[in-house]
C-alpha positions as CSV (number, residue, x, y, z in Angstrom):
1,M,-31.4,11.1,40.0
2,D,-32.8,14.1,38.1
3,L,-36.1,14.2,36.1
4,A,-37.7,16.4,33.5
5,I,-41.3,17.0,32.4
6,L,-42.2,17.9,28.8
7,G,-45.4,19.9,28.9
8,Y,-46.9,21.7,31.9
9,G,-50.6,21.2,31.2
10,V,-53.1,19.3,33.3
11,V,-51.1,16.0,33.4
12,G,-47.7,17.7,33.5
13,S,-48.6,19.9,36.4
14,G,-50.3,17.0,38.2
15,T,-47.1,15.0,37.8
16,A,-44.9,17.7,39.2
17,R,-47.2,18.2,42.2
18,L,-47.4,14.5,42.9
19,L,-43.6,14.2,42.8
20,E,-43.3,17.0,45.3
21,K,-46.1,15.8,47.6
22,N,-44.9,12.2,48.0
23,R,-41.2,12.9,47.4
24,A,-39.7,10.7,50.1
25,R,-42.0,7.8,49.5
26,I,-41.5,7.9,45.7
27,A,-37.7,8.0,46.1
28,E,-37.9,5.1,48.5
29,R,-40.0,3.0,46.1
30,A,-37.7,4.0,43.2
31,M,-34.7,2.7,45.3
32,Q,-33.0,6.1,44.9
33,A,-31.6,8.5,47.4
34,S,-33.7,11.2,45.8
35,L,-35.7,12.0,42.7
36,R,-35.3,15.6,41.8
37,L,-37.5,17.4,39.3
38,K,-34.9,19.6,37.5
39,Y,-36.6,20.9,34.4
40,I,-40.1,21.6,33.0
41,L,-40.2,22.3,29.3
42,D,-43.0,24.6,28.1
43,I,-43.3,27.6,25.8
44,R,-45.5,29.4,28.3
45,E,-44.7,31.4,31.4
46,F,-46.2,30.5,34.8
47,P,-45.7,33.5,37.1
48,G,-46.3,32.6,40.7
49,D,-46.3,28.9,40.1
50,P,-44.4,26.9,42.7
51,F,-42.4,25.3,39.9
52,E,-41.8,28.5,37.9
53,A,-38.0,28.4,38.3
54,L,-37.8,25.0,36.7
55,V,-39.4,26.1,33.4
56,V,-37.1,26.1,30.3
57,R,-38.1,26.6,26.6
58,D,-35.3,24.7,24.9
59,I,-35.2,20.9,24.8
60,G,-31.4,21.2,24.4
61,A,-31.1,22.0,28.1
62,I,-32.6,18.6,29.0
63,L,-30.8,16.6,26.2
64,G,-27.5,18.1,27.2
65,D,-27.7,17.4,30.9
66,P,-26.3,13.9,31.7
67,D,-27.9,13.9,35.2
68,V,-31.4,13.8,33.7
69,A,-32.2,10.1,33.5
70,V,-36.0,10.0,33.1
71,V,-38.2,12.3,31.1
72,A,-42.0,12.4,31.3
73,E,-43.7,13.4,28.1
74,T,-47.1,15.0,28.8
75,I,-47.3,17.5,25.9
76,G,-50.0,15.6,24.0
77,G,-50.5,15.4,20.3
78,L,-47.9,14.0,17.8
79,H,-45.6,16.9,17.2
80,P,-43.3,18.0,18.7
81,A,-43.9,15.2,21.3
82,F,-42.5,12.5,18.9
83,E,-39.4,14.4,18.0
84,Y,-38.7,15.3,21.7
85,A,-39.3,11.8,23.0
86,L,-37.1,10.3,20.2
87,A,-34.3,12.7,20.9
88,C,-34.4,11.9,24.7
89,L,-34.3,8.1,24.0
90,R,-31.4,8.6,21.6
91,A,-29.6,10.5,24.3
92,G,-30.0,7.4,26.5
93,K,-32.7,8.9,28.7
94,S,-35.8,6.8,29.6
95,V,-39.1,8.3,28.6
96,V,-42.6,7.8,30.1
97,S,-45.7,9.1,28.4
98,S,-49.4,9.7,28.9
99,N,-49.8,10.5,25.2
100,K,-52.1,8.0,23.6
101,E,-51.8,9.5,20.1
102,L,-48.0,9.3,20.3
103,V,-48.0,5.7,21.3
104,A,-50.7,4.7,18.9
105,V,-48.9,6.2,15.9
106,K,-45.2,6.1,16.8
107,G,-45.1,3.4,19.6
108,Y,-43.1,0.9,17.5
109,E,-40.5,3.4,16.5
110,L,-40.1,4.7,20.1
111,L,-39.8,1.2,21.5
112,Q,-37.1,0.4,18.9
113,A,-35.2,3.6,19.8
114,A,-35.4,2.6,23.5
115,K,-34.0,-0.8,22.7
116,E,-31.2,0.5,20.6
117,N,-30.1,3.0,23.3
118,N,-30.6,0.8,26.4
119,A,-33.4,3.0,27.7
120,N,-37.0,2.4,28.6
121,F,-40.2,3.8,27.0
122,L,-43.2,3.2,29.3
123,F,-46.8,4.4,28.8
124,E,-49.1,3.1,31.5
125,A,-50.9,6.4,31.6
126,S,-51.8,6.4,27.9
127,V,-54.7,4.0,28.3
128,G,-57.2,4.2,31.2
129,G,-55.5,7.1,33.0
130,G,-55.0,5.8,36.5
131,I,-56.4,2.3,35.8
132,P,-53.5,-0.2,35.7
133,V,-54.0,-2.2,32.5
134,I,-50.8,-1.9,30.4
135,R,-48.6,-3.9,32.9
136,P,-51.3,-6.5,33.7
137,L,-51.9,-7.1,30.0
138,S,-48.2,-7.4,29.1
139,Q,-46.9,-9.1,32.3
140,C,-49.6,-10.6,34.6
141,L,-51.5,-12.1,31.6
142,A,-48.4,-13.1,29.7
143,A,-49.1,-16.8,29.9
144,N,-52.4,-16.4,28.1
145,E,-53.2,-16.4,24.4
146,I,-55.3,-13.3,24.2
147,S,-58.3,-13.6,21.9
148,E,-60.0,-10.3,22.5
149,V,-59.7,-6.9,24.1
150,A,-62.8,-4.7,24.4
151,G,-63.8,-1.8,26.5
152,I,-65.3,1.5,27.4
153,L,-62.2,3.6,26.7
154,N,-63.5,7.2,26.9
155,G,-65.2,8.7,29.9
156,T,-66.6,11.7,28.2
157,T,-68.7,9.6,25.7
158,N,-69.7,7.3,28.5
159,F,-71.0,10.2,30.5
160,I,-73.0,11.5,27.5
161,L,-74.5,8.1,26.9
162,T,-75.4,7.6,30.5
163,R,-77.4,10.9,30.4
164,M,-79.1,9.9,27.2
165,I,-80.1,6.5,28.6
166,E,-81.0,7.4,32.2
167,D,-82.4,10.9,31.6
168,A,-83.6,10.5,28.0
169,M,-81.5,13.6,27.1
170,P,-80.8,14.5,23.4
171,F,-77.1,14.1,22.4
172,D,-76.5,17.9,22.2
173,R,-77.9,18.6,25.7
174,A,-75.8,15.8,27.2
175,L,-72.7,17.1,25.5
176,R,-73.3,20.6,26.8
177,M,-73.6,19.1,30.3
178,A,-70.3,17.2,29.9
179,Q,-68.6,20.4,28.8
180,E,-70.1,22.4,31.7
181,R,-68.7,19.8,34.2
182,G,-65.3,19.8,32.6
183,Y,-65.5,16.3,31.2
184,A,-65.6,17.4,27.5
185,E,-63.3,19.9,25.7
186,R,-64.7,22.9,23.9
187,D,-63.9,21.0,20.8
188,P,-65.1,17.5,21.7
189,G,-64.4,15.9,18.3
190,A,-61.7,13.5,19.5
191,D,-64.1,12.1,22.1
192,V,-67.5,12.0,20.4
193,E,-66.1,10.9,17.0
194,G,-64.3,8.0,18.6
195,H,-60.7,9.0,17.8
196,D,-59.6,9.0,21.5
197,A,-60.9,5.5,22.0
198,C,-59.4,4.4,18.7
199,R,-55.9,5.4,19.8
200,K,-56.3,3.6,23.1
201,L,-57.5,0.5,21.3
202,C,-54.5,0.5,19.0
203,I,-52.2,0.4,22.1
204,L,-54.2,-2.4,23.7
205,A,-54.3,-4.4,20.5
206,A,-50.6,-4.1,19.9
207,L,-49.8,-5.4,23.4
208,A,-52.4,-8.2,23.2
209,F,-51.7,-9.4,19.7
210,G,-48.0,-8.6,19.3
211,R,-47.9,-6.2,16.3
212,H,-48.4,-2.5,15.8
213,V,-52.0,-1.5,15.0
214,Y,-52.4,2.0,13.4
215,P,-55.4,4.2,13.9
216,E,-56.2,4.2,10.2
217,Q,-56.6,0.4,10.4
218,V,-59.4,0.7,12.9
219,R,-63.0,1.4,11.7
220,T,-64.0,4.3,13.9
221,E,-67.5,5.6,14.4
222,G,-68.8,8.1,17.0
223,I,-71.9,8.7,18.9
224,A,-73.2,12.0,17.4
225,G,-75.9,10.2,15.4
226,L,-77.5,8.5,18.4
227,T,-80.9,9.5,19.5
228,P,-83.0,8.9,22.7
229,E,-85.1,6.6,20.4
230,D,-82.0,4.4,20.0
231,A,-81.6,4.3,23.8
232,A,-85.3,3.4,24.1
233,Y,-85.0,0.6,21.6
234,A,-81.9,-0.7,23.3
235,D,-83.8,-0.7,26.6
236,K,-86.5,-2.9,25.1
237,L,-83.8,-5.4,24.2
238,G,-82.4,-5.4,27.7
239,C,-79.3,-3.5,26.6
240,N,-77.4,-0.2,27.2
241,I,-75.6,1.6,24.5
242,K,-71.8,2.0,25.0
243,L,-69.1,3.4,22.8
244,L,-66.7,0.4,22.7
245,G,-63.4,-0.3,21.2
246,R,-62.8,-4.0,20.3
247,G,-59.9,-5.9,18.9
248,K,-60.4,-9.6,18.1
249,R,-58.1,-12.3,16.8
250,L,-59.4,-14.3,13.8
251,P,-58.8,-18.0,13.2
252,D,-56.3,-17.2,10.4
253,G,-54.1,-15.1,12.8
254,R,-55.2,-11.7,11.6
255,I,-57.2,-9.4,13.8
256,T,-60.2,-7.0,13.3
257,A,-60.4,-3.7,15.2
258,A,-63.3,-1.3,15.5
259,V,-64.6,1.5,17.6
260,G,-68.3,2.4,17.6
261,P,-71.5,2.5,19.7
262,M,-72.8,-1.0,20.5
263,L,-75.7,-2.5,22.3
264,V,-74.4,-4.3,25.4
265,P,-76.7,-6.8,27.2
266,R,-77.3,-5.9,30.8
267,A,-77.8,-9.5,31.9
268,K,-74.6,-10.8,30.4
269,S,-72.0,-8.1,30.4
270,L,-70.1,-6.2,33.1
271,L,-69.6,-3.4,30.6
272,A,-73.3,-2.6,30.4
273,C,-73.4,-1.3,34.0
274,V,-70.4,1.0,33.7
275,S,-71.8,4.6,33.9
276,D,-70.8,8.2,33.9
277,V,-67.1,9.0,33.4
278,Y,-65.9,5.5,34.4
279,N,-64.0,3.2,32.0
280,A,-63.8,-0.5,31.9
281,I,-61.5,-2.7,29.8
282,L,-62.2,-6.4,29.2
283,I,-59.4,-8.8,28.3
284,R,-60.3,-12.4,27.2
285,G,-57.5,-15.0,27.6
286,D,-57.5,-18.7,27.2
287,A,-56.4,-19.4,30.8
288,V,-58.2,-16.6,32.7
289,D,-61.3,-16.2,30.5
290,D,-62.6,-12.7,31.1
291,V,-60.7,-10.1,33.2
292,V,-62.1,-6.6,33.6
293,F,-60.3,-3.5,34.7
294,Y,-62.5,-0.7,36.0
295,G,-62.1,2.9,37.2
296,K,-61.9,6.6,36.2
297,G,-60.0,6.7,33.0
298,A,-58.8,10.3,33.1
299,G,-58.3,13.3,35.4
300,Q,-55.2,15.2,36.5
301,F,-54.1,13.1,39.5
302,P,-55.2,9.6,38.4
303,T,-53.2,10.1,35.2
304,A,-50.3,11.6,37.0
305,S,-50.3,8.6,39.3
306,A,-49.7,6.3,36.3
307,V,-47.0,8.7,35.0
308,V,-45.1,8.7,38.3
309,A,-45.5,4.9,38.6
310,D,-43.6,4.6,35.3
311,I,-41.0,7.1,36.5
312,I,-40.5,4.8,39.6
313,D,-40.2,1.8,37.3
314,C,-37.6,3.4,35.2
315,A,-35.6,4.6,38.2
316,R,-35.6,1.1,39.7
317,H,-34.4,-0.5,36.5
318,M,-31.7,1.9,35.2
319,D,-29.4,-1.0,34.5
320,K,-31.9,-3.2,32.6
321,R,-34.7,-2.7,30.1
322,R,-38.4,-3.3,30.8
323,F,-39.8,-5.5,28.0
324,F,-42.7,-3.7,26.5
325,E,-42.4,-4.5,22.9
326,W,-44.3,-5.5,19.8
327,E,-43.4,-6.1,16.2
328,Q,-44.0,-3.8,13.2
329,G,-47.5,-3.7,11.9
330,G,-48.7,-4.0,8.3
331,P,-51.8,-4.1,6.1
332,E,-51.9,-7.9,6.1
333,F,-52.3,-8.0,9.9
334,V,-55.5,-6.1,10.4
335,A,-58.6,-7.4,8.5
336,P,-61.4,-5.1,7.6
337,A,-64.0,-4.8,10.3
338,E,-66.5,-5.7,7.6
339,E,-65.3,-9.3,7.9
340,D,-66.7,-9.7,11.4
341,V,-69.8,-11.8,11.9
342,V,-72.1,-10.0,14.3
343,K,-75.7,-9.2,15.2
344,L,-76.7,-5.8,14.0
345,Y,-79.3,-3.4,15.4
346,V,-80.8,-1.2,12.6
347,R,-83.1,1.8,12.9
348,A,-84.4,3.0,9.5
349,D,-86.9,5.3,7.8
350,C,-89.3,3.4,5.5
351,E,-92.0,4.4,3.1
352,D,-94.1,1.3,3.7
353,S,-93.6,-0.7,6.9
354,L,-95.1,-3.9,5.7
355,A,-93.2,-3.9,2.4
356,A,-90.0,-3.0,4.4
357,Q,-90.5,-5.9,6.8
358,K,-90.8,-8.3,3.9
359,A,-87.7,-7.0,2.2
360,I,-85.7,-7.1,5.5
361,L,-86.7,-10.7,6.1
362,R,-85.6,-11.7,2.6
363,A,-82.2,-10.1,3.2
364,F,-81.9,-11.1,6.9
365,P,-83.8,-14.3,7.7
366,G,-84.8,-14.5,11.3
367,A,-84.6,-10.7,11.9
368,A,-86.5,-9.6,15.1
369,F,-88.5,-6.5,14.7
370,L,-89.0,-4.0,17.6
371,E,-92.2,-2.1,18.3
372,T,-91.8,1.2,16.5
373,Q,-92.0,4.6,18.2
374,G,-93.4,6.5,15.2
375,A,-94.8,6.2,11.7
376,G,-92.3,5.8,8.9
377,E,-89.8,4.1,11.1
378,I,-88.6,0.5,11.5
379,A,-86.2,-1.1,13.9
380,F,-84.9,-4.6,14.0
381,V,-82.0,-6.9,15.1
382,T,-80.4,-9.3,12.7
383,M,-79.2,-12.8,13.3
384,P,-75.4,-13.2,13.1
385,T,-74.3,-11.9,9.7
386,R,-71.2,-10.6,8.0
387,D,-70.9,-6.9,8.9
388,G,-69.9,-5.6,5.5
389,G,-72.5,-7.7,3.5
390,A,-75.3,-6.5,5.8
391,R,-74.4,-2.8,5.4
392,E,-74.2,-3.3,1.7
393,A,-77.6,-5.0,1.5
394,L,-79.1,-2.2,3.6
395,G,-77.7,0.4,1.2
396,H,-79.6,-1.2,-1.7
397,M,-83.0,-1.7,-0.2
398,P,-85.6,0.6,-2.0
399,G,-87.8,2.5,0.3
400,I,-85.6,1.9,3.3
401,E,-82.9,4.3,4.6
402,A,-80.8,3.2,7.6
403,R,-80.4,6.0,10.1
404,M,-78.4,4.0,12.7
405,I,-76.5,0.7,12.5
406,M,-74.9,-0.7,15.7
407,R,-73.4,-4.0,16.6
408,V,-75.0,-6.1,19.4
409,A,-72.1,-7.1,21.7
410,E,-71.7,-10.7,22.9
411,F,-69.5,-9.9,25.8
């Protein structure tokens, strides 16, 4: 059986090397006489690379070769990854992908194309890198009614937050350290603004709740506004700050989905102690209660491991489809995150602390104030309140300007 890889970057090259390194064992597990990497599609040249002779620049070479049965898409981004993956599926070739943006935006269309052409579209590597979570969520936990998925879905931001909490580093310095160590890109926007975590949450939510969830339906906030003062306030509350993605089923059948920094209680949550570049994904089911998947969420070979596992799965099931499916999404399915009832942590500037406390208690009865770290500042935690109403109330309080609003997690 012949294979092709689209994109020869970090993940693509790792996939090629892993296929070569463990060739005999991979073929055996795929129940094939051999699995031969035949093509690598990339517009660049790789002089001296051990796979240089396999590089082609025209997708037509792969589409027109009937011996290529499985294609690994590791290009990243939406275009041309979507067009290439769709063309491969329409040609009857199974596709595996590590591309979270592709699956988050076009997953439903690609799954439909796979169904229509008796092929498979698998994407274990798109969430959590080498952490196995897609199959467990869709297969091992299939007997459960899933009420919630939540997790630390981005290792870069978790590393930055770990340094801010443990070393009292300012955000900018922690980000530079992450870049120096190769955890963050030169342009870290997708990580620190929450977009990467948002895409992964979309995939998890679609699998958990059965309908496509689009990135624009997820309220997404990043970590750039956090300060060491926020970390110190969180510590006083017995919490750590984590960038979490969370999807939750509402009683009326809709879901809410949000990504943002949250205060996670150390005494109650496994997620609070996940540090550095590690990820953790919590799934809450009616039969199993809470299940947590933990590990390094990225990296060349952890991600390549998941890609190759999908290749093996496709090769083992050439005569039947793997049932990774969900229904089309829609605006009626995802409720605004503002409808959530949550506890909120607020750090604000104020002109008169006594007057500010009185105004806050009128708007948020039972609010607990924290010992402030400087004049002109106030920090407090609300009782459970409607997210949107609380933010609106804070925006209309004279003499008070909220600088940071974070949810307090209950998991």
